C-alpha positions, 0 to 999 in steps of 0.5 A, a space after each residue: 724713578 717710578 715716582 718721576 714717571 707718574 709725575 710726567 704722566 700726570 703733566 701730559 694728562 693735564 696739559 695736552 687736553 687743555 691745548 686741544 680745547 683751546 685750539 678747537 675753540 679758536 677755529 670754531 670762533 673764526 668759522 662762526 664769524 665768517 658764517 655770520 657775515 655771509 648770512 647777514 649779506 644773504 638775508 639782505 638780498 632775500 629781504 629786498 626780493 621778497 618784499 617787492 615780490 609780495 607787494 606786487 602779488 598783493 597789489 594785483 590780487 586786490 585789483 583783479 578781485 576788485 575788477 572782477 566784482 565790478 564786472 559782476 555787479 555791472 552785469 547784476 544791475 543791468 539785469 535788474 534794469 532789464 527786469 524793471 522795464 519788463 515789469 513796468 510794461 507788464 503793469 501797463 499791460 494789466 491796466 490795458 486788460 482791466 480797462 478792456 475787460 471792464 468795458 466789453 461793449 464799448 467801441 475800440 476807439 473809446 477803449 483806446 481813449 480810456 487807455 491813453 488817459 490812464 497811461 499818457 501821464 504815467 512817469 517812472 524811474 527816479 527822475 521821472 524820465 520813463 513813459 509809455 508808448 502804444 503802437 497799433 500793429 499796422 504801425 500807427 502810433 496810438 499814444 506817446 507819453 513824451 510827444 503827443 504830436 506823434 499820435 496818429 502818425 504811421 511809422 511802418 516806413 521809418 528808419 533809425 539811425 542805422 537805416 533799420 526799419 525798426 517799427 516794422 521789424 518789431 511788428 514782424 517779431 510780435 507775429 512770433 512772440 507775444 513779448 520781448 526785450 530789445 536794445 536799440 539806438 535812439 536819438 532824443 531830440 533834445 540829445 546831439 548824439 545817438 544813445 542806446 536804449 533797453 526796452 520791452 515790448 508786449 502785444 495786447 491782441 484783442 485790440 491789435 496793439 502793443 505797449 512799450 517802454 525803455 530807458 537809456 542804457 548809459 543812465 544805468 551805467 552811470 548809476 553803476 559807476 557811482 556805486 563803483 566809485 563809492 566802493 573804491 573810495 571806501 576800500 582801505 588797507 594797511 596805514 596808507 593803502 588805497 585804490 586810485 582810479 582815473 578816467 581816460 581824460 585824467 580826471 580823478 575817480 578815487 584817491 586816498 586823498 578825497 579832496 582830489 576826486 574830481 580834479 584833472 591830474 593829467 599834467 601832474 609831473 613828479 621827478 620829471 615824469 608825467 605820472 598820471 598820464 603814464 598810468 592812464 595811457 598804460 592802462 589803455 594799452 594793457 587790458 590785462 594790467 601792468 606794473 609800474 614803478 614811480 615817485 609818489 607821495 605816501 603822505 600829504 606831509 611827507 616827501 615823495 617816495 618810490 611806489 610800485 603799483 599794479 594798474 588795470 583798465 575798466 574799458 566799459 567805464 573808460 577808467 584805469 584803477 590800481 593800487 600798490 605799496 611804497 618802497 620806502 618800507 623796504 628800506 626800513 626793513 633792510 635797516 631793521 634786518 641789518 641791525 638785527 644781524 649785526 647785533 646777533 653777530 656781535 652777540 655771537 662773537 662776544 659769547 664765544 670770546 667769553 665762553 672760550 675765556 671761562 673754559 680755558 680758565 676752568 680747564 687750567 684750574 681743573 688740570 692744576 687741581 687734578 695734578 695735585 690730588 692724583 697721587 693721593 687718589 691713586 694711593 687710596 684707590 686700592 683700599 677703597 675698592 676692597 671696601 666698595 666690593 663688600 658694600 656692593 654685595 650687601 646692597 645687591 641682596 637688599 635690592 633683589 629683596 625689594 625688587 621681587 616684593 615691591 607692590 609696584 611693577 618693575 621692569 628692566 630694559 636694555 636697549 629697548 628690550 625687557 631683560 627682567 621683571 618682578 612678580 607684580 608685573 607678571 600679575 599685572 599683565 596676567 602672564 603665566 610665567 616671567 619668560 612671557 615678559 622677557 626679550 620683548 619690547 613695550 610695543 610688543 605688549 601694546 595695541 598697534 596704535 595708542 589712543 593718540 593715533 601714534 604708532 605704538 612702536 614709534 612712540 615706545 622709541 620716543 619715550 626711551 629716547 626721552 628717558 635717555 636724554 633727561 635721565 627720568 621720564 614719566 608717561 601714560 601708556 595703553 598696554 595689552 595683557 597676555 589674555 588680549 585685554 587692554 588696560 592703562 599703566 603709569 610708567 616712571 622710566 629712569 636711565 641708569 648708566 653703567 660700565 657695560 651699557 645703559 639700563 632703564 628701570 621702569 616703575 609700573 602702576 595699573 591706572 585703568 580705573 583712574 583713566 575711565 573716570 577721567 574720560 567720563 569727566 571729559 565727556 561730561 564737560 565737553 557736552 556741558 560746554 557744547 550746550 552752553 555755547 550752541 543752539 539746541 535746535 540747529 547746533 549752531 553757535 549761540 549768542 555766547 560763543 558768537 560774542 566770543 568769536 567776534 571779539 576775537 575776530 575784532 582783535 585779529 582784524 585790528 592786528 592784521 589791518 583787515 576788515 570784518 562783516 557781520 550779517 544780521 539775517 532775518 528770514 522773511 515771513 517766517 512766522 506765516 510758514 510756522 503758523 500754517 504748518 506748525 511748529 514742528 515743521 517750522 523747526 525742520 525748516 529752521 534746520 534746513 536754512 542753517 545748513 544751507 547757510 553754513 554751506 554758503 560761507 567759508 570754513 573760517 566764517 561763523 554762522 550763528 543763531 540769535 533767536 527764532 528766525 534771526 541769524 548772524 554770519 560773521 565774515 572773518 579776515 576780509 581784505 576789503 569790502 568786495 570780500 563782504 559783497 562776494 559772501 552776500 551774493 553766495 548767501 543770496 544765491 544759496 536761497 534761490 532754490 525752493 525749500 522742501 518740507 514733505 509735499 510742500 515747497 517754499 521760496 524763502 527770502 531773507 532780509 540782510 543787515 550788514 555792518 563792517 569793522 572798523 567803519 561801523 563800530 569797534 566793538 562786538 555789541 556795536 557791530 551787532 546793534 548796527 547790523 540789526 538796524 540795517 536789517 530793519 531798514 531792509 525789512 522796511 524797504 520791502 524785504 528780500 534785500 541786503 542793506 549796509 548800515 550808514 549814520 543816517 539809519 543810526 539817527 532814525 533808530 535814535 529817533 525811533 527809541 526817543 519816541 518809544 521812551 516818550 510814549 512811556 512817559 505819555 502813558 504815565 503823564 496822561 498825554 493822550 486823548 480821544 477824538 471821535 469821528 461821526 458815522 452818518 445814516 444818509 437815509 435819516 441824515 443822523 449821526 448813529 455812531 462814532 469811531 474813536 481815534 487817538 491822539 498824542 498831546 505832545 509836550 513840544 509837538 502839540 496835538 499829534 496824529 497816530 501816523 507819528 507814533 502808532 507804528 512804534 508802539 506796534 513794534 513794541 508792547 506799548 501798543 497793548 497798554 495804549 490800546 487797553 488805555 483807549 478801551 477804558 477811556 472810551 467806555 468811561 466817555 460813552 457811559 458819561 454821554 448816556 448818563 447825560 441823556 445823549 444817544 451817541 449810538 455805537 462807538 467803534 474802538 480800533 483793536 490792534 493785532 498784538 492786543 488780539 494776540 494777548 491772552 487777557 484781552 476777553 478778561 480785560 474787556 469784561 472787567 472794563 465794562 463791569 468797572 465803567 458801566 458801559 453796556 456791550 451793545 454800545 460798543 463796536 470792535 474794529 479789526 483789520 482784515 489782515 489780522 483775521 486772515 493770519 489764522 482764520 480758525 483762532 480768529 473765528 473762535 475769539 470773535 465768537 467770544 466777543 459776540 457772546 458778550 454782546 459786542 458788535 464787530 466790524 472789519 476795517 480796511 476791507 478789501 485790502 487783506 486778501 479775504 477768503 469768502 470761504 472764511 468770511 461767511 463764518 466770521 461772526 461779524 456785523 459790519 464791513 468798512 469799505 477802505 478809504 483807498 477804494 473811495 478816493 478814486 471812485 469818480 475817476 476809477 472804474 475798477 474802484 467803482 466795481 470793487 466798491 459795488 461788489 463789497 456793498 453787494 456782498 455785505 448786503 448778501 451776507 446780512 451785514 452793515 456796510 460803511 464807506 470811510 474816507 468820503 470826502 466829495 459829494 460825487 463819492 457820496 452820491 455814488 455810494 448811496 446809489 449803490 446801496 450804501 447808507 452808512 458813511 464817515 469822512 471829512 465831507 461830514 466832519 473831521 475827528 472832534 474832541 469829546 466836548 464837541 461831540 456833546 454839542 453835536 448830539 444835543 443839536 441833533 436831539 433839539 431837531 427831533 
C-alpha cells in the first residue's frame, strides 16, 4: 500500500509541472505574436511622421541659415563699397592738398587748373566708370570727370528727380561737416530710369571747393547677387540635395542641374500643376517662408516623385530660394521597416515554437528519468546522509584551520554585512580586535567616494549584485584602515548559496604599492603623449595630432555627407613685431593669438599650430559652405581688437587660405596643401583677407614649382649670364661704372629677364646660390677686363636680402676676392633700402664690415623704403640711387621733381654720390643734371649689354682720350 502511494506521488510530481510549463508557453506565444503585430503597425506610422517632420526641419534650417548669411554678406559688401568711395575721395583730397602746398604763390585759378588736369582723366572701379567732380561752394561746377561741358555752370538751383535742390543742400551740410557720405537718386543721360547712387563728399576749405564721387548702388548689388548665385550653386548635401532659386520672372538662378541656370521655367507644368509659378508666387506672398509639396524629378534619368520643400523670398534680389527632400525615400524606409519587423515577428514565432517543443521534450524526458530513479534515490538517501555528516565535520575542521591562517585576508558577508574575518584582515585594516570589523559594510570601511567619483555605498551594493549574478566577481577598491589611512585592496568575491541564505566569501589582498606604480606610469605616459601631439609653446595640437584629427574628420564627413573646411592662417608681418620686441615678446604674442583663435571657434573645431606664425583651423561637421563663411567672419572679428604687450598695442591681421572637403581634396595632405596655396594667394593680394582655393591657384603653384625646379637645373647647367648697364658721368660724358644684371638663357624661352624668375628664387633658398654665383662671375669678369688694360670703373652687384641675412656672406666675399684676384675698390654692393630698415642696428654693423674690406656700398631704390634720417647718417654708405619710379614722371609731376631734388641735396649734404636710374628722356636728364646730379644710367644712354659689347665700349672710350 505504501509502495502504491509512493508511485502515485511520483506520477504527480512528474506530470503536473510538465502540464503547467506547456500551458504557460502556449499563452506566452499568443501574447508575443499579438504584441509584435501591434508594434509593427505603430513603427510604420512613427517612421512616416518622423521622416516628414525631419525633412521639413532640415530644409527650413538650411534655407534660414542661407538667407541670414546672404543678408549679412550684403551689408558687409555695401559697407565695403561705401568705404571704397570714401577712400577714393580722400585720395583726391590728398592730391589737391599736395598741389596746393607745392604752389603756394600761384593764383587760385591756376591751382584749380592743375587740379583739373590731374583729376579729370582719373578713372576707377573695375569697369572704369568712376570719376571725380569738383564744385565751388557757390554751386559752380569746377570740374566734371565725365562731362566737361558742365564745367563753369552753376547748379545751385538745379533739382533732382524728387524736386530736391541737391547741390544747395549739400553745400549747406558742408558748413557743419567737413565730409559726409550720402545716398541720392541720379539719372544718367544714357539711362532711361533714375538709379540710386552712393557717394562721398569732402570739402577743401583753402580753395572754397569740394570734391565728390559716387557709384551706382545697383552695380554693387549685382556683384552681391553674382557672389550669392555662386554660393547657391556650390551648396550640395546628400546624394541629390541642392538649393534651387528663381527670380520673380521665373528665370533660374540656381538648380542641381546647372544646365537649367538662366532659363525661364515659369511655364513648367508637372502632373497638371505649374510648379515653378506656385513657388515664385508663394515666395512673394510669404516673407517668412512656407512649405510646399509637389511632384518633381529627383534625378534626370528617373521618373517624377513627390517632394516637400521649404521656400523663402529674398525681396531685395527679387528672388525666391528653397530646398527639400524627395518623399520616395519615405516609401523605401517604410518598406525596409516593414520587412525588418516582419522578419523579427517571424523569427520570434519560430524561436518560441522551437523553444516550446524542445522544453516539452526535455521536460517529458526528465520526468520519465525521475520517475525511474526516484525510488532508488529515496532508499539510498538515509545511508548517504549519515556518511555526509561525518565528512562535513572533518571538512569544517580543515576549513577553519585554512581560514584563520591564510596569508590572504578573508571576509564573510551576509546580506552585504561582514559577519566574520580572519587574522590577515585584522592586520591589513590595523584593527585592535575582530569586533571592529564585524557587523559593518564595505562602504563603512571606505571613503565616501571612490577615485572614479562613484559613491562607495552605491558601488558596494553594485559589486555585491554582480557577485550574486555571476557567482564570482573580482574588483579593486580603495579602503580606509582603522587609523584613517587610505589604501588599495583587490577583492575576489564568491557567492555561496546555502539552505539558510547566501554567504559571500571575499579574498582580499593589499595592492597599494602596485597602484602607486601604475598611477605614476599613467602620468608619465599621458605627459609623453601630450608632448608628442601638442605644440610646446601654445599647447595647441601640432602637425601630428592635426593629421590624425583631419583624417578622422574626413571619414566622418564622407559618412555623414557633410563638408569640412581647412583654414591655413598666417599672421601678417609677425616677423617685424618679433624683431622689434624680441623673441620673448613674440612668444607671448603667439600664445595670445592662439588663445583668441581658440575662443572664436566651436568646441568641435580644432586650432593647431604648424610652425612659427602659421596656424591651421579645422572646421568639422559643417552642413554646407555657409557654415565655413560664418566661422571665417568670427575669426576675423576676433582680431579686430588690438593685442596688448606691456605698454605696446598692436593691430594684428591675418592672411587666410581656405580649402573645402570634398571639392578641394579628399585627403588630409591635399586639403592642407591647397589651403596653403590659397593663403599665399591672399598674401599676394595685399594680406588681411581670406581666399578660397580654386584650380587656377593650383595651376599657378605648379608653374611656380616648375620654375623653381628649372632654376636648380639652370645653376647646374650654367644657364645664367650677366649683362652690364653703363653708368655715365654727365660732366665728363664718360662711363664711370656698370651695374651687373642677371639674365637667364632659358632652354625654351630664350634670354629671360629677372622679372620672370627672381621673385621665385627669393621665396626659396635658391636666391643665395644664384647671388653667390653672380658675385663670383662678376669678380672674374672685372679682373679679366683690367687684365686686358680696360678701365670699367666700379661695377655694382645687387645683393638680395636673404644673402645679407646668411651668416657666411662676409667670409664668402673675402674668399671670392682672393680666388678671382679682383680688388675690393673695383666693386660696389647695391642693397635695397627696405632691407636696411628691417633691423638698422644689425645692418649698420654688417655694412661696416664690408666697408672695412674696401667695398663701396650704395642704397638702391632710395625713397621707397621709409628711411629714417637719424639712421641714414650712421650708415657706412657711399652712394644713393634715386629710384626710377621718381624719375619716370619728372616732366609731369611736381611732387616727383621735389622728391628728386630733395634726395640730391640730401646726398650732397651727407657727402655721398647720387645716381639717378631709369633715365629715358632728354627732359629727365636735363632736370637731374641741373639739380646737381651728375651720375645717371638708363635706356637714354644704353640698355644692359653682354660682356663682349662692354669691351667694345671701353675700347672706343679709351681711343677717344
